[in-house]
C-alpha atoms as a printed R data frame, in Angstrom:
    type eleno elety resid chain resno       x       y       z
1   ATOM     1    CA   MET     A     1 -10.608 -20.123   5.705
2   ATOM     2    CA   THR     A     2 -11.840 -16.947   6.670
3   ATOM     3    CA   ARG     A     3 -11.570 -14.402   4.010
4   ATOM     4    CA   PRO     A     4  -9.674 -11.054   4.743
5   ATOM     5    CA   VAL     A     5 -11.879  -7.809   4.706
6   ATOM     6    CA   ILE     A     6 -11.036  -5.401   2.157
7   ATOM     7    CA   GLY     A     7 -12.386  -1.966   2.720
8   ATOM     8    CA   VAL     A     8 -13.292  -0.065  -0.701
9   ATOM     9    CA   THR     A     9 -14.245   3.434  -0.944
10  ATOM    10    CA   CYS     A    10 -17.257   4.728  -2.921
11  ATOM    11    CA   TYR     A    11 -18.973   7.590  -4.710
12  ATOM    12    CA   VAL     A    12 -22.083   9.664  -3.293
13  ATOM    13    CA   GLU     A    13 -23.842  10.689  -6.217
14  ATOM    14    CA   PRO     A    14 -27.343  11.310  -7.357
15  ATOM    15    CA   ALA     A    15 -28.716   7.971  -8.579
16  ATOM    16    CA   LYS     A    16 -31.804   6.060 -10.020
17  ATOM    17    CA   PHE     A    17 -32.657   2.299  -9.040
18  ATOM    18    CA   THR     A    18 -35.861   0.687  -9.053
19  ATOM    19    CA   VAL     A    19 -38.455   3.165  -8.160
20  ATOM    20    CA   TRP     A    20 -35.967   5.667  -6.703
21  ATOM    21    CA   ASP     A    21 -34.069   8.769  -7.645
22  ATOM    22    CA   MET     A    22 -31.867  10.261  -4.823
23  ATOM    23    CA   PRO     A    23 -28.514  10.499  -3.547
24  ATOM    24    CA   ALA     A    24 -26.779   7.158  -2.953
25  ATOM    25    CA   ALA     A    25 -23.525   5.729  -1.571
26  ATOM    26    CA   LEU     A    26 -22.652   3.674  -4.769
27  ATOM    27    CA   LEU     A    27 -19.806   1.827  -6.414
28  ATOM    28    CA   PRO     A    28 -19.674  -0.108  -9.689
29  ATOM    29    CA   TYR     A    29 -20.223  -3.882  -8.922
30  ATOM    30    CA   MET     A    30 -17.006  -4.759 -10.641
31  ATOM    31    CA   TYR     A    31 -14.920  -3.683  -7.616
32  ATOM    32    CA   VAL     A    32 -17.126  -5.886  -5.292
33  ATOM    33    CA   ASP     A    33 -17.247  -9.012  -7.608
34  ATOM    34    CA   HIS     A    34 -13.399  -8.781  -8.250
35  ATOM    35    CA   ILE     A    35 -12.837  -8.602  -4.547
36  ATOM    36    CA   ALA     A    36 -14.936 -11.538  -3.764
37  ATOM    37    CA   ARG     A    37 -13.592 -13.574  -6.702
38  ATOM    38    CA   ALA     A    38 -10.101 -13.117  -5.424
39  ATOM    39    CA   GLY     A    39 -11.124 -14.568  -1.878
40  ATOM    40    CA   GLY     A    40 -11.706 -11.275  -0.102
41  ATOM    41    CA   GLN     A    41 -14.854  -9.922   1.653
42  ATOM    42    CA   PRO     A    42 -15.585  -6.575   0.155
43  ATOM    43    CA   VAL     A    43 -16.952  -3.957   2.622
44  ATOM    44    CA   ILE     A    44 -17.891  -0.399   1.172
45  ATOM    45    CA   LEU     A    45 -16.550   2.649   2.921
46  ATOM    46    CA   PRO     A    46 -19.078   5.544   2.350
47  ATOM    47    CA   PRO     A    47 -17.262   8.946   3.108
48  ATOM    48    CA   ALA     A    48 -19.111   9.705   6.079
49  ATOM    49    CA   GLY     A    49 -18.408   9.521   9.949
50  ATOM    50    CA   GLU     A    50 -14.566   8.524  10.447
51  ATOM    51    CA   PRO     A    51 -13.659   5.947   8.193
52  ATOM    52    CA   ALA     A    52 -10.040   6.284   8.817
53  ATOM    53    CA   ALA     A    53 -10.846   4.806  12.221
54  ATOM    54    CA   LEU     A    54 -11.491   1.412  10.577
55  ATOM    55    CA   ALA     A    55  -8.115   1.082   9.566
56  ATOM    56    CA   GLY     A    56  -7.367  -1.187  12.196
57  ATOM    57    CA   ARG     A    57 -10.154  -3.493  11.354
58  ATOM    58    CA   LEU     A    58  -9.537  -4.021   7.884
59  ATOM    59    CA   ASP     A    59  -7.067  -6.598   6.267
60  ATOM    60    CA   GLY     A    60  -6.817  -4.439   3.102
61  ATOM    61    CA   LEU     A    61  -8.070  -1.184   1.283
62  ATOM    62    CA   ILE     A    62  -8.723   0.100  -1.995
63  ATOM    63    CA   ILE     A    63  -9.243   3.575  -2.777
64  ATOM    64    CA   ALA     A    64 -11.769   3.341  -6.106
65  ATOM    65    CA   GLY     A    65 -12.132   5.615  -8.923
66  ATOM    66    CA   GLY     A    66 -13.988   8.934  -8.956
67  ATOM    67    CA   GLY     A    67 -13.975  12.555  -9.538
68  ATOM    68    CA   ASP     A    68 -11.146  14.984  -9.329
69  ATOM    69    CA   ILE     A    69  -9.412  15.922  -6.129
70  ATOM    70    CA   ASP     A    70  -9.764  19.595  -5.200
71  ATOM    71    CA   PRO     A    71  -6.491  21.251  -6.474
72  ATOM    72    CA   ALA     A    72  -6.311  23.312  -3.356
73  ATOM    73    CA   ARG     A    73  -4.735  20.339  -1.693
74  ATOM    74    CA   TYR     A    74  -1.736  20.589  -3.978
75  ATOM    75    CA   GLY     A    75  -1.605  24.257  -3.923
76  ATOM    76    CA   ALA     A    76  -3.286  24.901  -7.441
77  ATOM    77    CA   PRO     A    77  -6.230  27.068  -8.640
78  ATOM    78    CA   PRO     A    78  -9.011  24.793 -10.365
79  ATOM    79    CA   ALA     A    79  -8.457  24.242 -14.011
80  ATOM    80    CA   GLU     A    80 -11.804  24.802 -16.325
81  ATOM    81    CA   GLN     A    81 -12.062  21.238 -16.933
82  ATOM    82    CA   THR     A    82 -11.609  19.952 -13.381
83  ATOM    83    CA   GLY     A    83 -14.939  18.535 -12.024
84  ATOM    84    CA   TYR     A    84 -16.886  16.285  -9.846
85  ATOM    85    CA   VAL     A    85 -14.777  17.710  -6.832
86  ATOM    86    CA   ARG     A    86 -16.309  16.394  -3.669
87  ATOM    87    CA   GLU     A    87 -14.568  17.734  -0.699
88  ATOM    88    CA   PHE     A    88 -16.167  15.362   1.917
89  ATOM    89    CA   ARG     A    89 -14.880  12.474  -0.186
90  ATOM    90    CA   ASP     A    90 -11.432  14.019  -0.180
91  ATOM    91    CA   GLU     A    91 -11.589  14.379   3.437
92  ATOM    92    CA   ALA     A    92 -12.425  10.739   4.122
93  ATOM    93    CA   GLU     A    93 -10.097   9.310   1.526
94  ATOM    94    CA   PHE     A    94  -7.140  11.463   2.549
95  ATOM    95    CA   GLY     A    95  -7.765  10.315   6.142
96  ATOM    96    CA   LEU     A    96  -7.968   6.736   5.068
97  ATOM    97    CA   MET     A    97  -4.812   6.979   3.175
98  ATOM    98    CA   GLU     A    98  -2.734   8.399   6.013
99  ATOM    99    CA   ALA     A    99  -4.033   5.854   8.400
100 ATOM   100    CA   ALA     A   100  -3.031   2.885   5.808
101 ATOM   101    CA   LEU     A   101   0.407   4.164   5.220
102 ATOM   102    CA   ARG     A   102   0.920   4.670   9.019
103 ATOM   103    CA   THR     A   103  -0.156   1.118   9.957
104 ATOM   104    CA   GLY     A   104   1.244  -0.747   6.949
105 ATOM   105    CA   LEU     A   105  -2.267  -1.611   5.619
106 ATOM   106    CA   PRO     A   106  -2.038  -3.466   2.378
107 ATOM   107    CA   PHE     A   107  -3.322  -0.892  -0.183
108 ATOM   108    CA   LEU     A   108  -4.475  -0.590  -3.646
109 ATOM   109    CA   GLY     A   109  -5.438   2.752  -5.390
110 ATOM   110    CA   ILE     A   110  -7.262   2.775  -8.543
111 ATOM   111    CA   CYS     A   111  -7.641   5.755 -11.009
112 ATOM   112    CA   ARG     A   112  -8.363   8.673  -8.511
113 ATOM   113    CA   GLY     A   113  -6.719   6.336  -5.845
114 ATOM   114    CA   LEU     A   114  -3.282   6.718  -7.384
115 ATOM   115    CA   GLN     A   115  -3.937  10.575  -7.325
116 ATOM   116    CA   VAL     A   116  -5.004  10.734  -3.556
117 ATOM   117    CA   LEU     A   117  -1.679   8.759  -2.853
118 ATOM   118    CA   ASN     A   118   0.457  11.106  -4.808
119 ATOM   119    CA   VAL     A   119  -1.045  14.262  -3.479
120 ATOM   120    CA   ALA     A   120  -1.348  12.866   0.233
121 ATOM   121    CA   LEU     A   121   2.551  12.491   0.152
122 ATOM   122    CA   GLY     A   122   3.265  15.896  -1.406
123 ATOM   123    CA   GLY     A   123   2.835  15.366  -5.200
124 ATOM   124    CA   THR     A   124   0.854  17.272  -7.685
125 ATOM   125    CA   LEU     A   125  -1.303  16.565 -10.902
126 ATOM   126    CA   HIS     A   126  -1.796  17.580 -14.358
127 ATOM   127    CA   GLN     A   127  -5.312  18.905 -14.202
128 ATOM   128    CA   HIS     A   128  -6.114  18.111 -17.769
129 ATOM   129    CA   LEU     A   129  -3.969  15.426 -19.412
130 ATOM   130    CA   PRO     A   130  -4.776  16.264 -23.029
131 ATOM   131    CA   ASP     A   131  -3.179  19.647 -22.917
132 ATOM   132    CA   VAL     A   132  -0.137  17.909 -21.873
133 ATOM   133    CA   VAL     A   133   0.026  14.746 -24.272
134 ATOM   134    CA   GLY     A   134  -1.954  16.177 -27.090
135 ATOM   135    CA   HIS     A   135  -4.556  13.752 -27.369
136 ATOM   136    CA   THR     A   136  -7.737  12.293 -25.613
137 ATOM   137    CA   ALA     A   137  -7.013   8.408 -25.624
138 ATOM   138    CA   HIS     A   138  -6.683   8.173 -21.804
139 ATOM   139    CA   SER     A   139 -10.237   9.303 -21.761
140 ATOM   140    CA   PRO     A   140 -11.857   9.064 -25.296
141 ATOM   141    CA   ALA     A   141 -15.681   9.966 -24.393
142 ATOM   142    CA   PRO     A   142 -17.906  10.203 -21.765
143 ATOM   143    CA   GLY     A   143 -18.525   6.580 -20.263
144 ATOM   144    CA   THR     A   144 -16.193   5.007 -22.732
145 ATOM   145    CA   PHE     A   145 -13.016   3.282 -21.446
146 ATOM   146    CA   GLY     A   146  -9.857   3.940 -23.762
147 ATOM   147    CA   ARG     A   147  -7.362   0.848 -24.421
148 ATOM   148    CA   LEU     A   148  -3.886   2.258 -24.066
149 ATOM   149    CA   PRO     A   149  -0.519   0.117 -23.856
150 ATOM   150    CA   VAL     A   150   1.665   0.613 -20.683
151 ATOM   151    CA   ARG     A   151   4.914  -0.746 -19.934
152 ATOM   152    CA   LEU     A   152   5.550  -2.527 -16.420
153 ATOM   153    CA   SER     A   153   8.354  -2.538 -14.047
154 ATOM   154    CA   PRO     A   154   9.738  -5.858 -13.140
155 ATOM   155    CA   ALA     A   155   7.584  -5.925  -9.920
156 ATOM   156    CA   LEU     A   156   4.260  -5.225 -11.569
157 ATOM   157    CA   ALA     A   157   5.251  -7.601 -14.529
158 ATOM   158    CA   LYS     A   158   5.512 -10.131 -12.037
159 ATOM   159    CA   ILE     A   159   1.646  -9.584 -10.702
160 ATOM   160    CA   TYR     A   160   0.532  -9.437 -14.535
161 ATOM   161    CA   ASP     A   161   2.974 -12.097 -15.735
162 ATOM   162    CA   GLY     A   162   4.258  -9.942 -18.571
163 ATOM   163    CA   GLU     A   163   5.888  -6.482 -19.105
164 ATOM   164    CA   ASP     A   164   3.287  -5.163 -21.445
165 ATOM   165    CA   LEU     A   165  -0.518  -4.311 -20.935
166 ATOM   166    CA   THR     A   166  -3.153  -2.815 -22.715
167 ATOM   167    CA   PRO     A   167  -5.768  -1.905 -19.908
168 ATOM   168    CA   ALA     A   168  -8.935   0.095 -19.605
169 ATOM   169    CA   HIS     A   169  -8.294   3.876 -19.055
170 ATOM   170    CA   TYR     A   170 -10.779   6.538 -18.014
171 ATOM   171    CA   HIS     A   171  -8.833   9.604 -16.570
172 ATOM   172    CA   HIS     A   172  -8.040  13.096 -17.784
173 ATOM   173    CA   GLN     A   173  -5.869  13.449 -14.970
174 ATOM   174    CA   ALA     A   174  -2.413  12.290 -13.929
175 ATOM   175    CA   ILE     A   175   0.810  12.648 -11.810
176 ATOM   176    CA   ASP     A   176   2.854  15.804 -12.644
177 ATOM   177    CA   ARG     A   177   5.198  16.151  -9.804
178 ATOM   178    CA   LEU     A   178   5.896  12.603  -8.260
179 ATOM   179    CA   ALA     A   179   5.887  12.684  -4.592
180 ATOM   180    CA   ASP     A   180   8.873  11.716  -2.340
181 ATOM   181    CA   GLY     A   181   8.677   8.029  -1.334
182 ATOM   182    CA   LEU     A   182   6.932   6.874  -4.563
183 ATOM   183    CA   GLU     A   183   8.605   4.843  -7.391
184 ATOM   184    CA   VAL     A   184   7.107   4.688 -10.900
185 ATOM   185    CA   THR     A   185   6.008   1.190 -11.844
186 ATOM   186    CA   ALA     A   186   4.431   1.764 -15.123
187 ATOM   187    CA   ARG     A   187   4.200   4.427 -18.147
188 ATOM   188    CA   SER     A   188   2.418   4.788 -21.413
189 ATOM   189    CA   ASP     A   189   3.892   5.710 -24.397
190 ATOM   190    CA   ASP     A   190   3.321   9.230 -24.122
191 ATOM   191    CA   GLY     A   191   5.246   9.388 -20.798
192 ATOM   192    CA   THR     A   192   2.203   9.472 -18.575
193 ATOM   193    CA   ILE     A   193   3.073   7.807 -15.224
194 ATOM   194    CA   GLU     A   194   0.460   4.995 -15.155
195 ATOM   195    CA   ALA     A   195   1.183   3.084 -11.596
196 ATOM   196    CA   VAL     A   196   3.600   3.705  -8.637
197 ATOM   197    CA   GLU     A   197   4.414   1.906  -5.324
198 ATOM   198    CA   VAL     A   198   5.384   3.278  -2.183
199 ATOM   199    CA   THR     A   199   9.402   2.633  -1.444
200 ATOM   200    CA   GLY     A   200   9.884  -0.063   0.929
201 ATOM   201    CA   ALA     A   201   6.142  -1.090   1.740
202 ATOM   202    CA   ALA     A   202   5.162  -4.486   1.753
203 ATOM   203    CA   PHE     A   203   2.229  -3.899  -0.396
204 ATOM   204    CA   ALA     A   204   1.155  -0.281  -1.111
205 ATOM   205    CA   LEU     A   205   0.562   0.346  -4.900
206 ATOM   206    CA   ALA     A   206  -1.676   2.515  -7.222
207 ATOM   207    CA   VAL     A   207  -2.588   2.412 -10.930
208 ATOM   208    CA   GLN     A   208  -4.192   5.032 -13.017
209 ATOM   209    CA   TRP     A   209  -5.941   2.567 -15.257
210 ATOM   210    CA   HIS     A   210  -9.147   0.521 -14.235
211 ATOM   211    CA   PRO     A   211  -8.363  -3.017 -13.224
212 ATOM   212    CA   GLU     A   212 -11.888  -3.694 -12.393
213 ATOM   213    CA   ALA     A   213 -12.919  -3.313 -16.037
214 ATOM   214    CA   ASP     A   214 -11.091  -6.512 -16.921
215 ATOM   215    CA   GLU     A   215 -12.280 -10.064 -16.657
216 ATOM   216    CA   ASP     A   216  -9.071 -11.011 -15.191
217 ATOM   217    CA   GLY     A   217  -8.136  -9.507 -11.663
218 ATOM   218    CA   PRO     A   218  -4.396 -10.147 -10.750
219 ATOM   219    CA   LEU     A   219  -4.101  -6.907  -8.846
220 ATOM   220    CA   PHE     A   220  -7.170  -7.869  -6.711
221 ATOM   221    CA   ARG     A   221  -5.575 -11.391  -6.061
222 ATOM   222    CA   ALA     A   222  -2.256  -9.797  -4.993
223 ATOM   223    CA   LEU     A   223  -3.911  -7.416  -2.557
224 ATOM   224    CA   VAL     A   224  -5.972 -10.314  -1.001
225 ATOM   225    CA   ALA     A   225  -2.780 -12.459  -0.835
226 ATOM   226    CA   ALA     A   226  -0.932  -9.560   0.883
227 ATOM   227    CA   ALA     A   227  -4.190  -9.032   3.221
228 ATOM   228    CA   ARG     A   228  -3.929 -12.607   4.440
229 ATOM   229    CA   HIS     A   229  -0.539 -12.181   5.749
């Protein structure tokens, strides 16, 4: 059986590997591994050229985690804590998002990917969540995932086979104003929106947590299953 082609966006950052120290297009291998184990063929999409033009050649799309979106895209000045803004990545991923929504391409947003989806449809973001919820459990320390319970909607609970989940979090931003056309499918106990889906779409959903950090990958399996059809 031919594997569905799943495009996944990536970082461009300074990196050290073998004998080299230079800018690199890179992605944590956990994403690649989950896509392959789910039966998909992962293809990394660097933010260069015109990646949105590839939407018609993909069977599914993941917009992966990363730095903060330029707040100018939702009409806000940058907060002091907003960082790792990469305007070239914003440009590439917003184009990919618009192409996916226009063509009905099965889509999964992860962390930053949820925020791209919300902003692309006209929503806004909290630029520093600890100022809103009064704690740092969503991003406890640099390079350290937090484990915070979330409550799932029936649709998402069907994918996870349960209504409660304690996934890996690493985000200091979150949805503020929810965009028109999105439905909330998970929240944490502090009220933070943790997952959304596009109303009426066959498969277009996004989560604020990091499903790639867990051994089991039901979201990746669901995406690949949708991509097969």
